[in-house]
OpenMM code with the backbone's topology and positions (N, CA, C; nanometers):
from openmm import Vec3, app, unit

residues = "MET LYS VAL GLU ILE GLU LYS GLU HIS ALA TRP LEU GLU GLN LEU VAL GLY GLU TRP THR TYR GLU THR GLU CYS SER MET GLY PRO ASP GLN PRO PRO MET LYS SER THR GLY THR GLU ARG VAL ARG SER LEU GLY GLY LEU TRP VAL VAL CYS GLU GLY GLN ASN GLU MET PRO GLU CYS GLY VAL SER THR THR ILE MET THR LEU GLY TYR ASP PRO LEU LYS LYS ARG TYR ARG GLY THR PHE VAL ALA SER MET MET SER HIS LEU TRP VAL TYR GLU GLY GLY LEU ASP ALA THR GLY ARG MET LEU THR LEU ASP THR GLU GLY PRO ASN CYS LEU ALA GLU GLY LYS MET ALA LYS TYR GLN ASP ILE ILE GLU PHE ILE GLY ASP ASP LEU ARG THR LEU ARG SER ARG VAL LEU GLY ASP ASP GLY GLN TRP ASN GLY PHE MET THR ALA HIS TYR ARG ARG THR ALA".split()
positions = [
    Vec3(17.2887, 24.2771, 16.6669),
    Vec3(17.2812, 24.3455, 16.8136),
    Vec3(17.3632, 24.4679, 16.8095),
    Vec3(17.2889, 24.5798, 16.8038),
    Vec3(17.3720, 24.7007, 16.8207),
    Vec3(17.4030, 24.7374, 16.9744),
    Vec3(17.5312, 24.7670, 16.9824),
    Vec3(17.5692, 24.8255, 17.1233),
    Vec3(17.5883, 24.9692, 17.1153),
    Vec3(17.5495, 25.0503, 17.2170),
    Vec3(17.5737, 25.1900, 17.2229),
    Vec3(17.6989, 25.2321, 17.2726),
    Vec3(17.7691, 25.3065, 17.1992),
    Vec3(17.8942, 25.3594, 17.2652),
    Vec3(17.8692, 25.4423, 17.3823),
    Vec3(17.9375, 25.4037, 17.5002),
    Vec3(17.9277, 25.4823, 17.6191),
    Vec3(18.0530, 25.5623, 17.6328),
    Vec3(18.0511, 25.6431, 17.7525),
    Vec3(18.1484, 25.7371, 17.7989),
    Vec3(18.2845, 25.6439, 17.8163),
    Vec3(18.2670, 25.5216, 17.8573),
    Vec3(18.3827, 25.4403, 17.8848),
    Vec3(18.4600, 25.3881, 17.7590),
    Vec3(18.3683, 25.3582, 17.6655),
    Vec3(18.4249, 25.3491, 17.5410),
    Vec3(18.5264, 25.4575, 17.4740),
    Vec3(18.4528, 25.5808, 17.5020),
    Vec3(18.5207, 25.6996, 17.4489),
    Vec3(18.6669, 25.7271, 17.5121),
    Vec3(18.6683, 25.6758, 17.6432),
    Vec3(18.7895, 25.6792, 17.7101),
    Vec3(18.9010, 25.6202, 17.6521),
    Vec3(18.8631, 25.4956, 17.5774),
    Vec3(18.9793, 25.4151, 17.5232),
    Vec3(19.0235, 25.4811, 17.4008),
    Vec3(18.9318, 25.5789, 17.3384),
    Vec3(18.9726, 25.6335, 17.2146),
    Vec3(19.1033, 25.7331, 17.2338),
    Vec3(19.1361, 25.7703, 17.3494),
    Vec3(19.2323, 25.8572, 17.3644),
    Vec3(19.3790, 25.7609, 17.3337),
    Vec3(19.3626, 25.6380, 17.3453),
    Vec3(19.4929, 25.5614, 17.3066),
    Vec3(19.5123, 25.5575, 17.1735),
    Vec3(19.4085, 25.5744, 17.1012),
    Vec3(19.4449, 25.5688, 16.9457),
    Vec3(19.5632, 25.6428, 16.8881),
    Vec3(19.6353, 25.5925, 16.8179),
    Vec3(19.7451, 25.6773, 16.7524),
    Vec3(19.8717, 25.5988, 16.7308),
    Vec3(19.9834, 25.6727, 16.7096),
    Vec3(20.1045, 25.6251, 16.7006),
    Vec3(20.1915, 25.6374, 16.8298),
    Vec3(20.2560, 25.5644, 16.8995),
    Vec3(20.3413, 25.5838, 17.0138),
    Vec3(20.4735, 25.5303, 16.9901),
    Vec3(20.5550, 25.6060, 17.0648),
    Vec3(20.7032, 25.5436, 17.0939),
    Vec3(20.7011, 25.5240, 17.2436),
    Vec3(20.7856, 25.4246, 17.2891),
    Vec3(20.7884, 25.4064, 17.4242),
    Vec3(20.9406, 25.3770, 17.4702),
    Vec3(20.9568, 25.3865, 17.6069),
    Vec3(21.0758, 25.3413, 17.6630),
    Vec3(21.0454, 25.2634, 17.7794),
    Vec3(21.0993, 25.1373, 17.7981),
    Vec3(21.0549, 25.0547, 17.9211),
    Vec3(21.1844, 25.0237, 17.9990),
    Vec3(21.1509, 25.0191, 18.1314),
    Vec3(21.2495, 24.9800, 18.2300),
    Vec3(21.1883, 24.8654, 18.2943),
    Vec3(21.2551, 24.7422, 18.3052),
    Vec3(21.1801, 24.6374, 18.3645),
    Vec3(21.2848, 24.5671, 18.4753),
    Vec3(21.2371, 24.5349, 18.5883),
    Vec3(21.3265, 24.4504, 18.6912),
    Vec3(21.3259, 24.3268, 18.6826),
    Vec3(21.4394, 24.2627, 18.6566),
    Vec3(21.4293, 24.0933, 18.6211),
    Vec3(21.4641, 24.0267, 18.7688),
    Vec3(21.4778, 24.0938, 18.8841),
    Vec3(21.5203, 24.0254, 19.0105),
    Vec3(21.5944, 24.1245, 19.0875),
    Vec3(21.5788, 24.0949, 19.2017),
    Vec3(21.6516, 24.1895, 19.3132),
    Vec3(21.8037, 24.2022, 19.2858),
    Vec3(21.8616, 24.0823, 19.2411),
    Vec3(22.0123, 24.1125, 19.2156),
    Vec3(22.0625, 24.1317, 19.0739),
    Vec3(21.9650, 24.1818, 18.9910),
    Vec3(21.9915, 24.2109, 18.8534),
    Vec3(21.9639, 24.3431, 18.8173),
    Vec3(22.0557, 24.4013, 18.7333),
    Vec3(22.0229, 24.5279, 18.6855),
    Vec3(21.9007, 24.5536, 18.6080),
    Vec3(21.8269, 24.6744, 18.5994),
    Vec3(21.7005, 24.6704, 18.5287),
    Vec3(21.7416, 24.6553, 18.3619),
    Vec3(21.6339, 24.5854, 18.3238),
    Vec3(21.6434, 24.5885, 18.1591),
    Vec3(21.5782, 24.6795, 18.0896),
    Vec3(21.6345, 24.7659, 18.0006),
    Vec3(21.5783, 24.8717, 17.9333),
    Vec3(21.5538, 24.8409, 17.7766),
    Vec3(21.4545, 24.8804, 17.7344),
    Vec3(21.4236, 24.8669, 17.5776),
    Vec3(21.3515, 24.9766, 17.5392),
    Vec3(21.3256, 24.9950, 17.3976),
    Vec3(21.2558, 25.1054, 17.3367),
    Vec3(21.1491, 25.0295, 17.2409),
    Vec3(21.0619, 25.0849, 17.1978),
    Vec3(20.9689, 25.0341, 17.0937),
    Vec3(20.8718, 25.1333, 17.0456),
    Vec3(20.7845, 25.0731, 16.9609),
    Vec3(20.6644, 25.1506, 16.8936),
    Vec3(20.5330, 25.0811, 16.9133),
    Vec3(20.4412, 25.1616, 16.9250),
    Vec3(20.2960, 25.1057, 16.9368),
    Vec3(20.1939, 25.1657, 16.8480),
    Vec3(20.1124, 25.0889, 16.7778),
    Vec3(20.0122, 25.1527, 16.6874),
    Vec3(19.8738, 25.0984, 16.7464),
    Vec3(19.8065, 25.1994, 16.7847),
    Vec3(19.6570, 25.1728, 16.8475),
    Vec3(19.5509, 25.2090, 16.7629),
    Vec3(19.4552, 25.1265, 16.7337),
    Vec3(19.3300, 25.1532, 16.6486),
    Vec3(19.2211, 25.1114, 16.7116),
    Vec3(19.1147, 25.1852, 16.6634),
    Vec3(18.9806, 25.1590, 16.7123),
    Vec3(18.9119, 25.0431, 16.6246),
    Vec3(18.8323, 24.9714, 16.7154),
    Vec3(18.7635, 24.8592, 16.6201),
    Vec3(18.6180, 24.8878, 16.6772),
    Vec3(18.5625, 24.9779, 16.5689),
    Vec3(18.4173, 25.0040, 16.5822),
    Vec3(18.3896, 25.1051, 16.7069),
    Vec3(18.4728, 25.1769, 16.7563),
    Vec3(18.4664, 25.2524, 16.8790),
    Vec3(18.4264, 25.1907, 17.0148),
    Vec3(18.4402, 25.0502, 16.9943),
    Vec3(18.3860, 24.9690, 17.1078),
    Vec3(18.5225, 24.9131, 17.1763),
    Vec3(18.6353, 24.8841, 17.0872),
    Vec3(18.7552, 24.8178, 17.1294),
    Vec3(18.8548, 24.8968, 17.0754),
    Vec3(18.9700, 24.8763, 17.1397),
    Vec3(19.1074, 24.9118, 17.1013),
    Vec3(19.2085, 24.8208, 17.0595),
    Vec3(19.2796, 24.8191, 16.9754),
    Vec3(19.3738, 24.6892, 16.9446),
    Vec3(19.5100, 24.7866, 16.9354),
    Vec3(19.5996, 24.7354, 17.0265),
    Vec3(19.7241, 24.7953, 17.0557),
    Vec3(19.8366, 24.6889, 17.0033),
    Vec3(19.9007, 24.7276, 16.9030),
    Vec3(20.0107, 24.6460, 16.8418),
    Vec3(20.1505, 24.7072, 16.8744),
    Vec3(20.2286, 24.6584, 16.9380),
    Vec3(20.3566, 24.7087, 16.9703),
    Vec3(20.4628, 24.6019, 16.9036),
    Vec3(20.5607, 24.6700, 16.9032),
    Vec3(20.7061, 24.6121, 16.8676),
    Vec3(20.8213, 24.6681, 16.9344),
    Vec3(20.9151, 24.5862, 16.9766),
    Vec3(21.0163, 24.6404, 17.0534),
    Vec3(21.1347, 24.5361, 17.0395),
    Vec3(21.2623, 24.5846, 17.0840),
    Vec3(21.3660, 24.4974, 17.0854),
    Vec3(21.4260, 24.4780, 17.2421),
    Vec3(21.4091, 24.3700, 17.2845),
    Vec3(21.4687, 24.3451, 17.4216),
    Vec3(21.5977, 24.2734, 17.4283),
    Vec3(21.7120, 24.3147, 17.5087),
    Vec3(21.8298, 24.2423, 17.5131),
    Vec3(21.8291, 24.1110, 17.5148),
    Vec3(21.7438, 24.0476, 17.5846),
    Vec3(21.7604, 23.9040, 17.6243),
    Vec3(21.6536, 23.8211, 17.5382),
    Vec3(21.5741, 23.8899, 17.4677),
    Vec3(21.4591, 23.8207, 17.3862),
    Vec3(21.4640, 23.8601, 17.2345),
    Vec3(21.5317, 23.9593, 17.1998),
    Vec3(21.5310, 24.0086, 17.0607),
    Vec3(21.4159, 24.0767, 17.0292),
    Vec3(21.3794, 24.0938, 16.8986),
    Vec3(21.2528, 24.1555, 16.8526),
    Vec3(21.1242, 24.0946, 16.8958),
    Vec3(21.0396, 24.1802, 16.9532),
    Vec3(20.9052, 24.0949, 16.9982),
    Vec3(20.8007, 24.1705, 16.9676),
    Vec3(20.6747, 24.1038, 16.9491),
    Vec3(20.5438, 24.1676, 16.9050),
    Vec3(20.4582, 24.1498, 17.0140),
    Vec3(20.3638, 24.2541, 17.0538),
    Vec3(20.2824, 24.2502, 17.1391),
    Vec3(20.1439, 24.3011, 17.0891),
    Vec3(20.0204, 24.2309, 17.1302),
    Vec3(19.8934, 24.2746, 17.0976),
    Vec3(19.8183, 24.2842, 17.2321),
    Vec3(19.7540, 24.3871, 17.2497),
    Vec3(19.6655, 24.4098, 17.3559),
    Vec3(19.5230, 24.4535, 17.3023),
    Vec3(19.4129, 24.4014, 17.3494),
    Vec3(19.2889, 24.4347, 17.3117),
    Vec3(19.2118, 24.4979, 17.4480),
    Vec3(19.1466, 24.6202, 17.4430),
    Vec3(19.0753, 24.6641, 17.5422),
    Vec3(18.9409, 24.7196, 17.4931),
    Vec3(18.8541, 24.6877, 17.5835),
    Vec3(18.7060, 24.7191, 17.5404),
    Vec3(18.6335, 24.7506, 17.6794),
    Vec3(18.5139, 24.7824, 17.6842),
    Vec3(18.4241, 24.8090, 17.8092),
    Vec3(18.3046, 24.7190, 17.7824),
    Vec3(18.2617, 24.6509, 17.9025),
    Vec3(18.1584, 24.5718, 17.9075),
    Vec3(18.0383, 24.6339, 17.9847),
    Vec3(17.9402, 24.6925, 17.9187),
    Vec3(17.8312, 24.7688, 17.9879),
    Vec3(17.7576, 24.6772, 18.0918),
    Vec3(17.7418, 24.5510, 18.0697),
    Vec3(17.6750, 24.4630, 18.1488),
    Vec3(17.7443, 24.4344, 18.2800),
    Vec3(17.8728, 24.4250, 18.2728),
    Vec3(17.9643, 24.4030, 18.3821),
    Vec3(18.0021, 24.5151, 18.4430),
    Vec3(17.9972, 24.6490, 18.3802),
    Vec3(18.0415, 24.7744, 18.4099),
    Vec3(18.2002, 24.7677, 18.4454),
    Vec3(18.2606, 24.6952, 18.3755),
    Vec3(18.4086, 24.6774, 18.3748),
    Vec3(18.4838, 24.6716, 18.2447),
    Vec3(18.6108, 24.7268, 18.2389),
    Vec3(18.6869, 24.7074, 18.1202),
    Vec3(18.7391, 24.5669, 18.0966),
    Vec3(18.7427, 24.5162, 17.9895),
    Vec3(18.7756, 24.3903, 17.9768),
    Vec3(18.8860, 24.3796, 17.8630),
    Vec3(18.9788, 24.2861, 17.8422),
    Vec3(19.0813, 24.2754, 17.7532),
    Vec3(19.1607, 24.1637, 17.7339),
    Vec3(19.2615, 24.1588, 17.6502),
    Vec3(19.3664, 24.0582, 17.6502),
    Vec3(19.4982, 24.1087, 17.6095),
    Vec3(19.6019, 24.0228, 17.6435),
    Vec3(19.7301, 24.0699, 17.6105),
    Vec3(19.8095, 23.9367, 17.5755),
    Vec3(19.8588, 23.9363, 17.4476),
    Vec3(19.9469, 23.8291, 17.4131),
    Vec3(20.0726, 23.8908, 17.3576),
    Vec3(20.1920, 23.8236, 17.3689),
    Vec3(20.3259, 23.8591, 17.3123),
    Vec3(20.3956, 23.7469, 17.2505),
    Vec3(20.4846, 23.7916, 17.1619),
    Vec3(20.5732, 23.6713, 17.0747),
    Vec3(20.6581, 23.6074, 17.1598),
    Vec3(20.7103, 23.6506, 17.2758),
    Vec3(20.8030, 23.5828, 17.3659),
    Vec3(20.7593, 23.4993, 17.4786),
    Vec3(20.6138, 23.4960, 17.4719),
    Vec3(20.5430, 23.4170, 17.5961),
    Vec3(20.4250, 23.3473, 17.5249),
    Vec3(20.3994, 23.2356, 17.5996),
    Vec3(20.2669, 23.1562, 17.5633),
    Vec3(20.1480, 23.1785, 17.6386),
    Vec3(20.1445, 23.2726, 17.7398),
    Vec3(20.0412, 23.2695, 17.8250),
    Vec3(19.9421, 23.3762, 17.7463),
    Vec3(19.8181, 23.3494, 17.7732),
    Vec3(19.7091, 23.4502, 17.7211),
    Vec3(19.6596, 23.5125, 17.8354),
    Vec3(19.6884, 23.6584, 17.8578),
    Vec3(19.6614, 23.7268, 17.9761),
    Vec3(19.5215, 23.7856, 17.9395),
    Vec3(19.4570, 23.7764, 18.0456),
    Vec3(19.3032, 23.8160, 18.0381),
    Vec3(19.2699, 23.9208, 18.1428),
    Vec3(19.2345, 24.0478, 18.1008),
    Vec3(19.2088, 24.1531, 18.1889),
    Vec3(19.0734, 24.1927, 18.2276),
    Vec3(19.0586, 24.2420, 18.3439),
    Vec3(18.9354, 24.3138, 18.3966),
    Vec3(18.9689, 24.4104, 18.4833),
    Vec3(18.9064, 24.5389, 18.4703),
    Vec3(18.9345, 24.6386, 18.5663),
    Vec3(18.8548, 24.7529, 18.5551),
    Vec3(18.8959, 24.8699, 18.6038),
    Vec3(18.8155, 24.9926, 18.6024),
    Vec3(18.8900, 25.1041, 18.6233),
    Vec3(18.8402, 25.2313, 18.5891),
    Vec3(18.8992, 25.3620, 18.6257),
    Vec3(18.9065, 25.4130, 18.7638),
    Vec3(18.9992, 25.4906, 18.7926),
    Vec3(19.0226, 25.5517, 18.9293),
    Vec3(18.9083, 25.6665, 18.9301),
    Vec3(18.9029, 25.7269, 19.0375),
    Vec3(18.8109, 25.8511, 19.0482),
    Vec3(18.8516, 25.9645, 18.9579),
    Vec3(18.9750, 25.9793, 18.9339),
    Vec3(19.0166, 26.0981, 18.8529),
    Vec3(18.9795, 26.0737, 18.7045),
    Vec3(18.9735, 25.9395, 18.6563),
    Vec3(18.9332, 25.8992, 18.5229),
    Vec3(19.0634, 25.9259, 18.4327),
    Vec3(19.1828, 25.9290, 18.5151),
    Vec3(19.3072, 25.9203, 18.4367),
    Vec3(19.3817, 25.7863, 18.4281),
    Vec3(19.3435, 25.6916, 18.5444),
    Vec3(19.4179, 25.5870, 18.5386),
    Vec3(19.3139, 25.4610, 18.5328),
    Vec3(19.3592, 25.3638, 18.4464),
    Vec3(19.2862, 25.2451, 18.4344),
    Vec3(19.3812, 25.1310, 18.5009),
    Vec3(19.3203, 25.0614, 18.5971),
    Vec3(19.3967, 24.9482, 18.6608),
    Vec3(19.3188, 24.8073, 18.6078),
    Vec3(19.4015, 24.7293, 18.5386),
    Vec3(19.3590, 24.6068, 18.4950),
    Vec3(19.4123, 24.4853, 18.5611),
    Vec3(19.3335, 24.3998, 18.6364),
    Vec3(19.3750, 24.2937, 18.7000),
    Vec3(19.3733, 24.1588, 18.6049),
    Vec3(19.4848, 24.0828, 18.6325),
    Vec3(19.5108, 23.9627, 18.5411),
    Vec3(19.5854, 23.8608, 18.6332),
    Vec3(19.5868, 23.7331, 18.5708),
    Vec3(19.6640, 23.6257, 18.6565),
    Vec3(19.7514, 23.5481, 18.5533),
    Vec3(19.8643, 23.5224, 18.5750),
    Vec3(19.9610, 23.4584, 18.4985),
    Vec3(20.0759, 23.3903, 18.5888),
    Vec3(20.1672, 23.3293, 18.4845),
    Vec3(20.2794, 23.2593, 18.5421),
    Vec3(20.3399, 23.3430, 18.6460),
    Vec3(20.3875, 23.3023, 18.7563),
    Vec3(20.4641, 23.3624, 18.8473),
    Vec3(20.6190, 23.3507, 18.8192),
    Vec3(20.6661, 23.4790, 18.7735),
    Vec3(20.8102, 23.4820, 18.7236),
    Vec3(20.9110, 23.4465, 18.8308),
    Vec3(20.8828, 23.4599, 18.9480),
    Vec3(20.9906, 23.4230, 19.0493),
    Vec3(20.9554, 23.2824, 19.1036),
    Vec3(20.8502, 23.2165, 19.0817),
    Vec3(20.8264, 23.0818, 19.1262),
    Vec3(20.7673, 22.9837, 19.0317),
    Vec3(20.8544, 22.9236, 18.9501),
    Vec3(20.8221, 22.8354, 18.8405),
    Vec3(20.6875, 22.7278, 18.8757),
    Vec3(20.5931, 22.7132, 18.7833),
    Vec3(20.4914, 22.6369, 18.7977),
    Vec3(20.3794, 22.6793, 18.8701),
    Vec3(20.4052, 22.8087, 18.9404),
    Vec3(20.2969, 22.8852, 19.0097),
    Vec3(20.2321, 22.9865, 18.9474),
    Vec3(20.0946, 23.0335, 18.9755),
    Vec3(20.0477, 23.1373, 18.9307),
    Vec3(20.0406, 23.2594, 19.0208),
    Vec3(20.0212, 23.3879, 18.9705),
    Vec3(20.0350, 23.5002, 19.0500),
    Vec3(19.9493, 23.5903, 18.9996),
    Vec3(19.9024, 23.6855, 19.0893),
    Vec3(19.8077, 23.7970, 19.0425),
    Vec3(19.8917, 23.9132, 19.0193),
    Vec3(19.8487, 23.9810, 18.8807),
    Vec3(19.9163, 24.0972, 18.8428),
    Vec3(19.8362, 24.2077, 18.8243),
    Vec3(19.8778, 24.3339, 18.7965),
    Vec3(19.7960, 24.4514, 18.7530),
    Vec3(19.8779, 24.5297, 18.6546),
    Vec3(19.8237, 24.5588, 18.5562),
    Vec3(19.8702, 24.6695, 18.4621),
    Vec3(19.7924, 24.7994, 18.4710),
    Vec3(19.8574, 24.9004, 18.4809),
    Vec3(19.7999, 25.0300, 18.5306),
    Vec3(19.8419, 25.1352, 18.4072),
    Vec3(19.7390, 25.1587, 18.3293),
    Vec3(19.7637, 25.2671, 18.2353),
    Vec3(19.7248, 25.4137, 18.2941),
    Vec3(19.8022, 25.4967, 18.2980),
    Vec3(19.7743, 25.6459, 18.3352),
    Vec3(19.8147, 25.7428, 18.2354),
    Vec3(19.7215, 25.8243, 18.1944),
    Vec3(19.7614, 25.9469, 18.1132),
    Vec3(19.7909, 26.0741, 18.1925),
    Vec3(19.8943, 26.0986, 18.1467),
    Vec3(19.9930, 26.2318, 18.2200),
    Vec3(19.9370, 26.3561, 18.1297),
    Vec3(19.9156, 26.3399, 17.9981),
    Vec3(19.8614, 26.4481, 17.9234),
    Vec3(19.7987, 26.3848, 17.7854),
    Vec3(19.7705, 26.4467, 17.7008),
    Vec3(19.7125, 26.3935, 17.5870),
    Vec3(19.7818, 26.3121, 17.4947),
    Vec3(19.9301, 26.3450, 17.5156),
    Vec3(20.0271, 26.2817, 17.4404),
    Vec3(20.1191, 26.2044, 17.5154),
    Vec3(20.1045, 26.1924, 17.6330),
    Vec3(20.1894, 26.1223, 17.7343),
    Vec3(20.1071, 26.0170, 17.8181),
    Vec3(20.1563, 25.9086, 17.8325),
    Vec3(20.0891, 25.7970, 17.9242),
    Vec3(20.2015, 25.7026, 17.9929),
    Vec3(20.1589, 25.6340, 18.0947),
    Vec3(20.2473, 25.5344, 18.1326),
    Vec3(20.1799, 25.3984, 18.1360),
    Vec3(20.2539, 25.2913, 18.1368),
    Vec3(20.1957, 25.1761, 18.1867),
    Vec3(20.3062, 25.1140, 18.2952),
    Vec3(20.2307, 25.0855, 18.4027),
    Vec3(20.3071, 25.0175, 18.5034),
    Vec3(20.2530, 24.8801, 18.5392),
    Vec3(20.3610, 24.7871, 18.5434),
    Vec3(20.3049, 24.6493, 18.5911),
    Vec3(20.3672, 24.5939, 18.7316),
    Vec3(20.2708, 24.5321, 18.7989),
    Vec3(20.3173, 24.4978, 18.9403),
    Vec3(20.2566, 24.3700, 18.9561),
    Vec3(20.3213, 24.2881, 19.0443),
    Vec3(20.2649, 24.1448, 19.0975),
    Vec3(20.2580, 24.1551, 19.2410),
    Vec3(20.1464, 24.0857, 19.2787),
    Vec3(20.1166, 24.0634, 19.4277),
    Vec3(20.2077, 23.9651, 19.4823),
    Vec3(20.2844, 24.0099, 19.5894),
    Vec3(20.3765, 23.9264, 19.6587),
    Vec3(20.2876, 23.8231, 19.7533),
    Vec3(20.3626, 23.7345, 19.8288),
    Vec3(20.3282, 23.6327, 19.9107),
    Vec3(20.2756, 23.7040, 20.0441),
    Vec3(20.3569, 23.8332, 20.0516),
    Vec3(20.3209, 23.9169, 20.1700),
    Vec3(20.1949, 24.0166, 20.1565),
    Vec3(20.1309, 23.9970, 20.0458),
    Vec3(20.0105, 24.0797, 20.0343),
    Vec3(20.0295, 24.2221, 19.9665),
    Vec3(20.1716, 24.2456, 19.9394),
    Vec3(20.2151, 24.3830, 19.8906),
    Vec3(20.2176, 24.3795, 19.7371),
    Vec3(20.1918, 24.4904, 19.6775),
    Vec3(20.2138, 24.4961, 19.5228),
    Vec3(20.3507, 24.5492, 19.4928),
    Vec3(20.4222, 24.4541, 19.4057),
    Vec3(20.5483, 24.4977, 19.3754),
    Vec3(20.5749, 24.5360, 19.2509),
    Vec3(20.6009, 24.6521, 19.2047),
    Vec3(20.6228, 24.7052, 19.0724),
    Vec3(20.7519, 24.6457, 18.9989),
    Vec3(20.7319, 24.5974, 18.8898),
    Vec3(20.8505, 24.5519, 18.8244),
    Vec3(20.8823, 24.5906, 18.6814),
    Vec3(20.7679, 24.6762, 18.6258),
    Vec3(20.7987, 24.7342, 18.4864),
    Vec3(20.7323, 24.8618, 18.4841),
    Vec3(20.7986, 24.9586, 18.4160),
    Vec3(20.7375, 25.1013, 18.3745),
    Vec3(20.7533, 25.1290, 18.2422),
    Vec3(20.6712, 25.1630, 18.1669),
    Vec3(20.6721, 25.2136, 18.0184),
    Vec3(20.6409, 25.3490, 18.0104),
    Vec3(20.6971, 25.4321, 17.9473),
    Vec3(20.6676, 25.5821, 17.9144),
    Vec3(20.6356, 25.5974, 17.7665),
    Vec3(20.5205, 25.6398, 17.7340),
    Vec3(20.4719, 25.6351, 17.5959),
    Vec3(20.4484, 25.7759, 17.5679),
    Vec3(20.4945, 25.8154, 17.4367),
    Vec3(20.4910, 25.9590, 17.3841),
    Vec3(20.4180, 25.9386, 17.2554),
    Vec3(20.3159, 26.0172, 17.2174),
    Vec3(20.2397, 26.0035, 17.0977),
    Vec3(20.3309, 26.0757, 16.9915),
    Vec3(20.3177, 26.0151, 16.8676),
    Vec3(20.4105, 26.0679, 16.7538),
    Vec3(20.3084, 26.0902, 16.6488),
    Vec3(20.1837, 26.0517, 16.6445),
    Vec3(20.0956, 26.0783, 16.5338),
    Vec3(19.9387, 26.0446, 16.5940),
] * unit.nanometer
topology = app.Topology()
chain = topology.addChain("A")
for resn in residues:
    res = topology.addResidue(resn, chain)
    for name in ("N", "CA", "C"):
        topology.addAtom(name, app.Element.getBySymbol(name[0]), res)
């Protein structure tokens, strides 16, 4: 079964390359933000998917490895993907779409609530291209009050 590459698949290709990043993450209202740096290598998988392999060192967790997959499902007309990390046991499953500008991909997911053990919460990861060699990743969680609360921002710079 041959799948035709569509413009949505081509959007993912701009992620391909070598990146460095700086992350700032809020661990709670009474705690200082946690900062870390890392690298990410993004490769194409047949032009239909990208595989993003990251590595960083976090003050509380040590060295961690992350793997994100992203693709576009022409039948559902949605981006789909997954995220796993060496410091957690949850498989994050993404589904989302581009904004009207075509610069920002919002990925919806569900996972363990970091503020209420044993409960699940809705999350969003938002990838935004600032330029060809600059992008951000922002993560936020949906609060009990129905408001999205940002807790992590990463700034990526292309190195190759």
